[in-house]
C-alpha positions, 0 to 999 in steps of 0.5 A, a space after each residue: 387296348 391301345 392307349 396313350 401311355 402316361 403310366 407313373 408307377 410311384 405310389 406317391 404320384 400326385 398323392 395330394 392332388 389325388 386325395 383332393 380329387 377323391 374327396 370331390 368325387 365322394 362328397 360333391 358328385 356321389 353325395 355320400 352321407 354318413 352311415 351309407 354303405 359304399 361299394 367300390 368295384 375294381 378288376 385286375 386291370 384297375 389302378 389300385 391307387 385310385 380305388 384306395 384313395 376313394 375308399 379313404 375319402 368314403 371313410 372320411 365322409 363317415 360312410 362304410 367303404 367296401 372294396 371288391 376286387 375281381 378278375 378282368 372279364 373278357 368284355 364289358 357288360 358281362 355278368 360278374 362273379 356272384 359275390 360281386 353281384 351280391 355286394 352291389 345289390 346291397 350298396 347305397 352307393 356303387 363306384 365302379 373302376 373296373 376296366 371290364 365294367 358291369 354297366 348294362 349287365 343284369 347285376 347292374 340292373 338289379 343294383 339300380 332297381 334296389 336304389 343304388 346310386 352309381 357312377 361308371 369310372 372304368 379305367 380311371 387312373 391317377 392322372 385322369 381322376 386329378 385332371 377330370 375331377 380334381 382340377 376342373 370347376 365342377 359347377 362350371 362344367 355343369 353350367 356348360 352342360 346345362 346350356 348345351 341341354 337347353 340348346 338341344 331341347 329347343 331344336 329338332 334337327 341335329 346335324 353332325 359333320 366333320 372334315 373326316 367325312 361324318 355327316 349324320 342327321 337325326 331329329 330329337 322329337 320329344 326325347 329328353 336331353 340328359 346331363 350325365 355329369 351331375 351329382 347323384 341325388 336320387 336312389 337308382 340314379 346313374 351318373 357319369 364323369 362330368 363333361 357329357 350330355 347324352 340323348 338318342 334322336 328318334 331312331 327312324 330319323 338317324 341317317 348318314 355317315 359316321 366316322 370315328 377318328 378319335 377312339 373306339 372301345 370295346 373291343 380291347 384290340 382298339 382304343 386309340 384309333 390308328 385309322 378312321 372307322 366309317 359307319 353307314 347309318 340307316 334309320 338308327 342302324 349301322 348297315 356298313 363298316 368300312 376302313 382299314 385295319 381298325 375297321 376290320 377289327 371292329 367289323 369282326 368283333 361286332 359280327 362275333 356277337 351274332 346279335 342284330 341289336 349290336 348294330 343299333 345306335 344307342 345314344 349321341 353324346 357331346 363331350 366337354 370336360 376341360 381336363 381332356 383335350 385329346 383322346 387317350 384310349 381310356 373311354 371315360 376320357 375319350 367320351 369327354 374330350 372337349 368339343 367332341 361328339 361320341 356315339 354309343 352302339 349296342 345296349 340302350 339304357 332306359 335312362 336315355 329316353 325312348 325305347 330301351 333294348 338289350 344287346 350282347 354288349 355296348 361300344 362307344 366311339 368318338 369324333 374329334 373336331 366336329 361341327 354341330 348344327 341345330 335346326 341349321 344353326 352352327 353352335 360348334 365349328 370343327 371342334 370350337 364352340 361358336 354359340 355366344 353363350 357357350 363361348 362365354 362359359 368356356 371363357 369363364 372356365 379358362 378353356 384354351 382358345 376362348 
């Protein structure tokens, strides 16, 4: 996976800041209670410092941390070894750090059906946990997310454009707009890193051109994009993939699954975590670059709204510097929010440029 390198191997790197971030994750986001059984899954590509710090925070909260390590699978959403599936099936809380994450697998769905509270923090490293969880104002980021949700709920037509050639339109209809970065309050609830809202407009209304220019993953050969990947979307289905080498890699990977559902747009998302100002090649961050638009293709989870479906895999790509129009009104211009309410919240958060 092509990443922006910031590897710092020392075990003490950002040690105090990491402890604080892990505590916020456990207590404020996952709402871990004394006596709960908390499973942390990592693979051989995970940053062990993050997993260990989170386990310590779980123990400090009076709960029972259980760490499960396994091999790095060839792709995301594959079925894990049986002992991993067994552990998560009996968890009260599941925090996933594996690079080859299990979200959208049958094992994941079984854990959710059993009432597990889950978060996907794939490829989380020390710097990312500190920058995206430890330092930002969690309540302030949620305030921005709730404002974006209200604006989208009040709109029907959503149009996304960007200087790279993106011009994609969809209609929301009565589809829900989901604030993904929130506390895990209910059994069977999936929450994600703060700084993202997700929804999927009515599939038959999604038409236009989508140009990923930030990051795109999987496949593992990508991550940070070196050249734009241009997708034609017709009624919610990707019908053409164009571009240079990165597009060739993506086209080949998509075709390798021999699954028509792999070409269906699964969700639209807006990213706004103030700790992420540029793509890094780590998808959890890249979906939340402040001001970005991100789209998922492939498996669609039931939580998004509308008809869910299962595909062989799921992939996510980002657009940096987009413009967003709601029923013709511009709320973001080339990566900068211009709606007055959003601008004011950005100022409260101390986001540079506001």
